[in-house]
C-alpha positions as CSV (number, residue, x, y, z in Angstrom):
1,M,0.1,0.1,0.1
2,L,1.5,3.3,-0.8
3,S,2.5,5.7,1.7
4,E,1.0,9.4,1.5
5,P,4.1,11.6,-0.2
6,Q,4.4,13.7,3.3
7,R,6.0,10.5,5.2
8,L,8.7,10.1,3.6
9,T,12.2,12.5,3.1
10,D,14.7,10.7,1.3
11,V,14.7,13.5,-1.7
12,V,18.7,14.2,-2.8
13,E,19.4,17.5,-4.7
14,R,22.0,16.7,-6.7
15,S,23.8,18.7,-10.2
16,I,25.9,17.1,-12.9
17,E,27.4,19.1,-16.2
18,V,25.9,18.0,-19.4
19,D,28.3,19.5,-22.6
20,G,29.4,22.0,-20.0
21,I,25.4,23.1,-19.1
22,N,25.4,22.5,-14.9
23,I,21.4,20.8,-14.7
24,R,19.6,20.5,-12.1
25,Y,18.2,17.2,-10.2
26,F,16.7,15.3,-7.2
27,H,17.1,11.6,-6.7
28,A,14.6,9.5,-4.4
29,G,14.4,5.1,-4.1
30,H,15.9,2.6,-5.8
31,G,15.7,-0.1,-8.1
32,S,14.5,0.5,-12.1
33,P,14.6,4.5,-13.5
34,L,11.7,6.6,-13.7
35,V,12.6,10.0,-15.2
36,L,9.9,12.9,-14.3
37,V,10.0,16.3,-16.8
38,H,8.2,19.2,-16.1
39,G,6.5,21.1,-18.7
40,L,6.9,24.8,-19.8
41,L,7.8,27.1,-16.9
42,G,7.8,24.3,-14.7
43,Y,10.9,22.7,-13.0
44,S,11.2,19.7,-10.9
45,F,9.6,21.9,-8.1
46,N,6.4,20.4,-10.1
47,W,6.7,16.7,-8.9
48,R,7.0,17.7,-5.0
49,H,4.4,15.5,-4.0
50,A,4.7,12.7,-6.4
51,I,8.5,11.5,-5.8
52,P,8.5,10.1,-2.4
53,I,5.4,8.0,-3.6
54,L,6.8,6.8,-6.6
55,A,10.5,6.9,-4.7
56,Q,8.7,3.6,-3.0
57,E,8.7,1.7,-5.5
58,R,12.0,3.1,-8.1
59,A,14.7,5.1,-8.4
60,V,13.3,8.8,-9.5
61,Y,14.9,11.2,-11.3
62,A,13.7,14.3,-11.3
63,L,15.5,17.2,-13.3
64,D,14.8,21.1,-14.8
65,M,15.6,20.3,-17.8
66,P,18.1,23.3,-18.8
67,G,16.9,26.7,-20.0
68,S,14.8,25.9,-16.9
69,G,13.7,25.8,-13.3
70,F,17.6,26.0,-11.7
71,S,19.6,24.5,-14.3
72,D,21.8,26.6,-16.3
73,A,20.0,29.4,-19.2
74,P,22.5,30.0,-21.2
75,F,21.7,33.1,-23.9
76,G,21.4,31.4,-27.7
77,L,20.6,27.8,-25.7
78,D,18.7,26.2,-28.5
79,A,14.7,25.8,-28.1
80,R,13.8,23.4,-30.8
81,L,11.7,20.2,-29.6
82,S,14.2,18.0,-30.9
83,A,17.4,19.6,-29.1
84,A,15.4,19.4,-25.6
85,A,15.0,15.7,-26.5
86,Y,18.4,15.9,-27.5
87,R,19.8,17.3,-23.7
88,L,17.4,14.8,-22.1
89,S,19.0,11.9,-24.0
90,R,22.2,13.2,-22.4
91,F,21.4,13.9,-19.6
92,L,20.4,10.0,-19.1
93,D,23.4,9.2,-20.8
94,R,25.6,11.2,-18.1
95,L,23.8,9.1,-15.2
96,D,24.6,6.0,-16.9
97,I,20.4,5.6,-17.7
98,K,20.2,2.7,-20.3
99,H,16.7,2.0,-20.4
100,C,13.8,3.6,-18.3
101,D,10.4,4.6,-17.8
102,L,9.3,8.1,-18.6
103,I,7.1,10.1,-17.5
104,G,6.7,14.0,-19.2
105,S,4.1,16.6,-18.3
106,S,3.1,18.8,-20.7
107,Y,5.8,20.6,-23.1
108,G,7.4,17.5,-20.7
109,G,5.4,15.2,-22.5
110,T,5.7,16.3,-26.2
111,T,9.7,16.7,-25.3
112,V,10.0,12.6,-23.9
113,L,7.7,11.6,-27.2
114,R,9.5,13.3,-29.0
115,L,12.8,12.0,-27.5
116,A,10.6,8.4,-28.2
117,T,10.8,9.1,-32.3
118,L,14.2,10.6,-32.1
119,E,16.2,7.7,-30.1
120,P,13.2,5.3,-29.1
121,H,16.3,2.5,-27.4
122,W,16.1,5.0,-24.3
123,I,12.6,4.0,-23.3
124,K,10.6,1.1,-21.8
125,T,7.5,2.8,-21.5
126,L,5.8,6.2,-21.7
127,V,3.3,7.9,-19.2
128,L,2.1,11.4,-21.1
129,V,0.2,14.1,-18.8
130,S,-1.9,16.4,-21.3
131,P,1.1,16.4,-23.4
132,A,1.3,19.7,-25.7
133,N,0.3,18.1,-29.3
134,P,-0.1,18.5,-33.2
135,W,-4.1,17.9,-32.3
136,S,-4.4,20.4,-29.7
137,M,-6.3,24.0,-30.4
138,I,-6.3,25.4,-27.3
139,G,-3.5,28.1,-26.5
140,R,-2.9,28.6,-29.9
141,K,-3.0,32.0,-30.4
142,R,-0.9,33.3,-27.0
143,L,1.7,31.5,-28.8
144,A,1.0,33.1,-32.1
145,A,1.5,36.3,-29.9
146,L,5.0,35.5,-28.2
147,R,5.8,35.1,-32.1
148,V,5.6,38.2,-32.6
149,P,8.9,40.3,-32.4
150,G,8.4,43.1,-30.6
151,V,5.8,40.4,-28.2
152,G,8.4,38.1,-27.4
153,I,11.2,41.2,-27.0
154,V,9.4,42.8,-24.2
155,F,8.0,39.5,-22.1
156,P,10.2,38.9,-20.2
157,D,10.7,41.8,-18.4
158,L,7.5,42.6,-18.1
159,S,6.5,39.1,-16.9
160,R,8.5,39.8,-13.9
161,R,7.4,43.4,-12.7
162,L,3.7,41.7,-12.7
163,R,4.3,38.7,-10.4
164,F,1.2,39.2,-9.3
165,M,0.0,38.1,-12.3
166,H,1.6,34.3,-11.6
167,G,-0.7,33.7,-9.1
168,Y,-3.6,33.5,-11.8
169,F,-1.8,31.5,-14.3
170,V,-0.5,28.8,-11.3
171,R,-4.3,28.6,-10.1
172,R,-5.7,28.6,-13.9
173,M,-3.5,24.8,-14.0
174,Y,-5.6,23.6,-11.4
175,G,-9.0,22.3,-11.7
176,D,-10.0,23.6,-7.9
177,P,-8.2,26.4,-7.4
178,E,-8.1,26.2,-4.2
179,R,-5.8,23.2,-3.5
180,V,-3.3,26.3,-4.4
181,S,-1.4,27.1,-1.5
182,A,0.7,30.1,-0.5
183,Q,4.0,27.2,-0.8
184,T,3.2,26.5,-4.5
185,L,2.5,30.3,-5.6
186,H,5.9,31.3,-4.2
187,G,7.5,28.0,-5.7
188,Y,6.0,28.4,-8.8
189,S,7.4,32.1,-9.0
190,L,11.2,31.6,-7.9
191,P,12.9,30.4,-11.1
192,L,10.8,33.0,-13.3
193,V,13.1,35.7,-12.0
194,R,16.4,33.6,-13.5
195,P,18.2,35.9,-16.4
196,G,17.3,33.4,-19.6
197,V,14.4,31.1,-18.3
198,L,11.5,33.3,-19.7
199,E,13.8,34.3,-22.3
200,H,14.1,30.4,-23.4
201,A,10.3,30.1,-23.5
202,V,9.6,33.0,-25.4
203,R,12.3,31.0,-28.0
204,I,10.2,27.9,-27.5
205,A,7.0,29.8,-28.8
206,R,8.1,30.4,-31.9
207,S,9.6,27.5,-32.6
208,W,6.8,25.8,-31.5
209,H,4.6,25.5,-35.1
210,D,7.3,23.6,-37.1
211,D,8.1,21.3,-33.7
212,M,4.8,20.5,-33.8
213,R,4.9,19.2,-37.5
214,E,7.7,17.2,-36.9
215,L,6.2,15.4,-33.6
216,K,3.3,14.1,-36.2
217,A,5.5,13.4,-38.6
218,D,7.4,11.1,-37.2
219,I,4.7,9.8,-34.0
220,R,4.6,6.7,-35.5
221,S,8.7,5.9,-35.0
222,A,7.5,4.8,-31.1
223,A,4.1,3.6,-31.8
224,D,6.0,0.0,-29.9
225,I,6.4,2.0,-26.8
226,P,3.7,0.7,-24.4
227,T,1.9,4.6,-22.9
228,L,-0.1,5.6,-20.8
229,V,-1.8,8.9,-21.4
230,I,-3.2,10.6,-18.2
231,W,-5.5,13.7,-18.3
232,G,-7.6,16.4,-16.3
233,S,-11.3,16.3,-16.9
234,K,-11.0,20.2,-15.8
235,D,-7.7,20.6,-18.2
236,R,-7.8,24.1,-19.5
237,L,-4.4,23.9,-21.2
238,V,-4.5,21.1,-23.2
239,D,-7.3,19.9,-25.5
240,L,-8.6,16.6,-23.5
241,E,-10.4,15.3,-27.2
242,S,-6.8,15.4,-28.3
243,A,-5.8,12.6,-26.0
244,Q,-7.7,9.8,-29.1
245,A,-5.7,11.1,-31.7
246,I,-2.3,11.0,-29.8
247,C,-3.1,7.4,-28.4
248,E,-3.8,6.2,-32.2
249,N,-0.5,6.3,-33.1
250,F,0.4,3.7,-30.5
251,R,-0.1,-0.2,-30.7
252,T,-0.3,-0.4,-26.9
253,A,-2.1,2.8,-25.5
254,R,-4.9,3.8,-22.9
255,I,-6.4,7.4,-21.5
256,V,-6.9,7.5,-18.5
257,I,-9.0,10.8,-16.6
258,I,-8.4,11.5,-13.7
259,E,-11.8,13.4,-12.8
260,G,-11.9,17.1,-11.2
261,A,-8.3,17.4,-12.1
262,G,-6.6,20.2,-14.4
263,H,-3.5,20.2,-16.5
264,L,-1.6,19.0,-12.9
265,P,-3.0,15.7,-11.5
266,Y,-0.2,14.7,-9.8
267,E,0.0,18.2,-7.8
268,E,-3.5,18.2,-7.1
269,L,-4.0,14.3,-6.9
270,P,-1.0,12.9,-6.3
271,T,-1.6,9.4,-4.4
272,Q,-4.0,9.0,-7.3
273,F,-1.9,9.5,-9.9
274,C,1.4,8.1,-8.9
275,T,-1.1,4.6,-8.4
276,L,-2.8,5.0,-12.3
277,V,1.4,5.6,-12.7
278,L,2.7,2.5,-10.5
279,D,0.0,-0.2,-11.5
280,F,1.2,0.4,-15.0
281,L,4.6,0.3,-14.8
282,E,4.3,-3.2,-12.5
283,T,2.6,-4.2,-15.8
284,Y,4.6,-3.0,-18.6
285,S,8.0,-2.6,-16.9
286,P,8.3,-4.3,-13.5
287,A,10.5,-3.5,-11.1
288,Q,14.1,-4.3,-11.9
289,G,17.2,-4.2,-8.9
290,I,19.3,-1.5,-7.6
291,D,18.7,1.4,-10.1
292,G,18.0,-0.6,-13.2
293,K,21.4,-0.5,-14.6
């Protein structure tokens, strides 16, 4: 039986240099490696409730992707989706993780899906949590606005000045905004003041259209990977109806909808989310020995 998240505290913060970029990550647990990848403007903080639960059965790694959180965000970092997928594969390589299960949320789901199309040998299973995808219509106008040169230039500084607005956007990601705590709001705001983080997000928006077109063309390259797609019934950021279109590209895939949750079900309902994930992994990727290496 799974313990509640607050009962486990053995989560260790570490960092590793990958191709000249310092990447921060958290590690907990033992067994087969399970890697967690956050979404756009998120970071490892997203997984704070899920890590201790998942670590009861797996060796969990949750990183701040380069350009996000408290990893390096160098000016000019390649923001294309394929580049993000490559950096994720290099992170796995530096940790000597040869074969793992991957969970990706939102744009992180898109990233792990892109890695699955480019280098499927890394991946045993995929868990995609409301991944940004070519079939979702929601948010396209906002992304298009960030591609306008003037808007993209002023957005980072303006966002830093209007920090009080961050709470609105965080609450919008929850199915029940009452679940958003002061700690959650503070945690999400912390890395956004760092130079380079918001600038990198703007560059991601600029390559979005081409990235999604390429992903749609290549997605069937990952068809053999067992895949679980999880969505919150009250997701306002990525179109729930696109889940079926994603699954049609896989031979073994299923959709689970968590009622009442928004875009981040692992934050709102972590025990329910983790139970779904671990049941899926037990079926398609049974636990191995120490760190699965």
